[in-house]
C-alpha positions as a LaTeX table, in Angstrom:
\begin{tabular}{lrrr}
\hline
Residue & $x$ (\AA) & $y$ (\AA) & $z$ (\AA) \\
\hline
Met1 & 0.00 & 0.00 & 0.00 \\
Asn2 & 1.47 & 3.37 & $-0.97$ \\
Gln3 & 1.36 & 6.50 & 1.13 \\
Asp4 & $-1.70$ & 8.00 & $-0.65$ \\
Glu5 & $-3.74$ & 4.83 & $-0.06$ \\
Gln6 & $-2.73$ & 4.78 & 3.61 \\
His7 & $-3.81$ & 8.41 & 3.96 \\
Thr8 & $-7.18$ & 7.63 & 2.32 \\
Val9 & $-7.80$ & 4.67 & 4.64 \\
Ala10 & $-6.82$ & 6.74 & 7.69 \\
Arg11 & $-9.19$ & 9.54 & 6.62 \\
Arg12 & $-12.09$ & 7.06 & 6.20 \\
Val13 & $-11.45$ & 5.65 & 9.67 \\
Asp14 & $-11.38$ & 9.17 & 11.14 \\
Glu15 & $-14.65$ & 10.05 & 9.37 \\
Gln16 & $-16.28$ & 6.90 & 10.69 \\
Phe17 & $-15.28$ & 7.73 & 14.26 \\
Met18 & $-16.35$ & 11.36 & 13.86 \\
Glu19 & $-19.83$ & 10.21 & 12.85 \\
Ser20 & $-20.15$ & 7.99 & 15.92 \\
Asp21 & $-18.97$ & 10.81 & 18.23 \\
Ala22 & $-21.76$ & 13.08 & 16.98 \\
Gln23 & $-24.39$ & 10.45 & 17.81 \\
Thr24 & $-23.75$ & 10.41 & 21.56 \\
Val25 & $-25.03$ & 12.94 & 24.06 \\
Pro26 & $-22.14$ & 14.46 & 26.00 \\
Thr27 & $-22.08$ & 14.16 & 29.77 \\
Ser28 & $-22.50$ & 17.91 & 30.31 \\
Lys29 & $-25.73$ & 17.92 & 28.30 \\
Arg30 & $-27.08$ & 14.92 & 30.25 \\
Ile31 & $-26.35$ & 16.60 & 33.57 \\
Leu32 & $-27.93$ & 19.86 & 32.44 \\
Trp33 & $-30.98$ & 18.00 & 31.17 \\
Ala34 & $-31.34$ & 16.10 & 34.46 \\
Gly35 & $-31.10$ & 19.36 & 36.40 \\
Arg36 & $-33.82$ & 20.95 & 34.28 \\
Ile37 & $-36.10$ & 17.93 & 34.80 \\
Ile38 & $-35.61$ & 17.97 & 38.57 \\
Ser39 & $-36.27$ & 21.71 & 38.67 \\
Ala40 & $-39.44$ & 21.35 & 36.61 \\
Val41 & $-40.75$ & 18.43 & 38.65 \\
Met42 & $-40.24$ & 20.44 & 41.85 \\
Lys43 & $-42.47$ & 23.15 & 40.38 \\
Leu44 & $-45.12$ & 20.55 & 39.50 \\
Val45 & $-45.07$ & 18.96 & 42.98 \\
Lys46 & $-44.91$ & 22.37 & 44.72 \\
Pro47 & $-43.23$ & 21.56 & 48.04 \\
Pro48 & $-43.30$ & 24.38 & 50.64 \\
Glu49 & $-39.86$ & 25.64 & 49.55 \\
Val50 & $-41.09$ & 26.24 & 45.99 \\
Val51 & $-44.26$ & 28.01 & 47.20 \\
Glu52 & $-42.14$ & 30.20 & 49.50 \\
Gly53 & $-39.73$ & 30.96 & 46.64 \\
Phe54 & $-42.54$ & 31.99 & 44.31 \\
Thr55 & $-43.99$ & 34.24 & 47.02 \\
Arg56 & $-40.55$ & 35.81 & 47.66 \\
Val57 & $-40.12$ & 36.77 & 43.98 \\
Gly58 & $-43.67$ & 38.08 & 43.73 \\
Tyr59 & $-45.32$ & 35.30 & 41.71 \\
Ala60 & $-48.53$ & 33.54 & 42.70 \\
Asp61 & $-47.93$ & 29.89 & 43.58 \\
Arg62 & $-50.60$ & 28.87 & 41.04 \\
Leu63 & $-48.12$ & 29.87 & 38.29 \\
Ala64 & $-45.69$ & 27.11 & 39.35 \\
Leu65 & $-47.56$ & 24.45 & 37.34 \\
Gly66 & $-47.40$ & 26.43 & 34.09 \\
Ile67 & $-43.77$ & 27.41 & 34.60 \\
Gly68 & $-42.86$ & 23.79 & 35.43 \\
Ile69 & $-44.58$ & 22.52 & 32.27 \\
Leu70 & $-42.83$ & 25.21 & 30.21 \\
Glu71 & $-39.48$ & 24.19 & 31.66 \\
Leu72 & $-40.14$ & 20.50 & 30.92 \\
Val73 & $-41.11$ & 21.26 & 27.32 \\
Cys74 & $-37.99$ & 23.40 & 26.79 \\
Ala75 & $-35.76$ & 20.68 & 28.27 \\
Asp76 & $-37.43$ & 18.00 & 26.11 \\
Val77 & $-36.92$ & 20.04 & 22.93 \\
Tyr78 & $-33.29$ & 20.67 & 23.95 \\
Val79 & $-32.45$ & 17.01 & 24.53 \\
Ile80 & $-33.75$ & 15.83 & 21.11 \\
Pro81 & $-30.76$ & 16.10 & 18.72 \\
Arg82 & $-32.77$ & 17.36 & 15.73 \\
Thr83 & $-34.37$ & 20.16 & 17.75 \\
Ser84 & $-31.54$ & 20.98 & 20.17 \\
Ile85 & $-30.90$ & 24.43 & 18.65 \\
Leu86 & $-34.55$ & 25.39 & 19.20 \\
Gly87 & $-34.36$ & 23.98 & 22.73 \\
Ala88 & $-31.23$ & 26.02 & 23.44 \\
Ile89 & $-33.00$ & 29.16 & 22.23 \\
Leu90 & $-36.10$ & 28.38 & 24.33 \\
Leu91 & $-34.02$ & 27.66 & 27.44 \\
Thr92 & $-32.11$ & 30.91 & 26.89 \\
Gly93 & $-35.42$ & 32.79 & 26.89 \\
Tyr94 & $-36.60$ & 30.92 & 29.98 \\
Leu95 & $-33.38$ & 31.69 & 31.82 \\
Gly96 & $-33.58$ & 35.31 & 30.64 \\
Gly97 & $-36.92$ & 35.55 & 32.45 \\
Ala98 & $-35.33$ & 34.07 & 35.57 \\
Thr99 & $-32.51$ & 36.61 & 35.34 \\
Ala100 & $-34.98$ & 39.49 & 34.97 \\
Thr101 & $-36.94$ & 38.24 & 37.99 \\
His102 & $-33.83$ & 38.16 & 40.17 \\
Val103 & $-32.74$ & 41.61 & 38.98 \\
Arg104 & $-36.22$ & 43.02 & 39.67 \\
Ile105 & $-36.18$ & 41.96 & 43.33 \\
Gly106 & $-32.50$ & 42.82 & 43.88 \\
Glu107 & $-31.16$ & 39.26 & 44.30 \\
Pro108 & $-27.95$ & 37.92 & 42.79 \\
Phe109 & $-28.68$ & 36.93 & 39.20 \\
Phe110 & $-25.55$ & 35.03 & 38.19 \\
Ala111 & $-26.98$ & 31.48 & 38.46 \\
Pro112 & $-29.38$ & 31.77 & 35.47 \\
Ile113 & $-26.63$ & 33.39 & 33.38 \\
Ile114 & $-24.19$ & 30.58 & 34.19 \\
Leu115 & $-26.87$ & 28.00 & 33.36 \\
Gly116 & $-27.49$ & 29.77 & 30.05 \\
Val117 & $-23.80$ & 29.53 & 29.18 \\
Leu118 & $-23.89$ & 25.83 & 30.08 \\
Val119 & $-26.91$ & 25.33 & 27.79 \\
Trp120 & $-24.92$ & 26.66 & 24.84 \\
Glu121 & $-21.79$ & 24.74 & 25.86 \\
Gly122 & $-23.89$ & 21.57 & 25.96 \\
Phe123 & $-25.25$ & 22.36 & 22.52 \\
Ser124 & $-21.77$ & 23.05 & 21.18 \\
Cys125 & $-20.42$ & 19.82 & 22.66 \\
Gly126 & $-23.34$ & 17.84 & 21.28 \\
Thr127 & $-23.12$ & 19.10 & 17.71 \\
Gly128 & $-19.50$ & 20.09 & 17.22 \\
Asn129 & $-20.73$ & 22.62 & 14.65 \\
Trp130 & $-19.70$ & 25.83 & 16.38 \\
Gly131 & $-15.96$ & 25.37 & 16.50 \\
Asn132 & $-14.09$ & 25.23 & 19.77 \\
Ser133 & $-16.03$ & 25.68 & 22.97 \\
Phe134 & $-14.82$ & 26.24 & 26.50 \\
Ile135 & $-15.37$ & 22.62 & 27.51 \\
Cys136 & $-15.27$ & 20.50 & 24.33 \\
Asp137 & $-13.13$ & 20.35 & 21.25 \\
Val138 & $-14.61$ & 20.53 & 17.73 \\
Arg139 & $-15.50$ & 16.82 & 17.62 \\
Gly140 & $-17.60$ & 17.01 & 20.78 \\
Asn141 & $-15.03$ & 15.32 & 23.04 \\
Met142 & $-14.59$ & 16.60 & 26.56 \\
Ser143 & $-11.35$ & 18.63 & 26.91 \\
\hline
\end{tabular}
């Protein structure tokens, strides 16, 4: 086998592995998805801590059900590979509302911003389409 044929075979092997890497959901996206699900379920169950939190930020506790369902839908759209970009956009909007709520009542608002960055990092790691990210390289592998 000459050098050109070896290069062609090596490129085919790399392409095959690159395709399989894009099929898996990276760990950071799984963790973020699990966190969103737990947060949404807490709003659906409405334990006393959630009711107290809604009262503290000035929202009626009856809104927890709708907000929890909205959060679940956004997380579901985000975790489906074909719709992950739409899910990332929806979660960014959702977290923007959370940021605005915290700013309005004078509380620290960094947590929703950090979560928003993690949403886009998870998207970048999952698709590998946006070049280098903070956490993953172009192929979606953890750094």
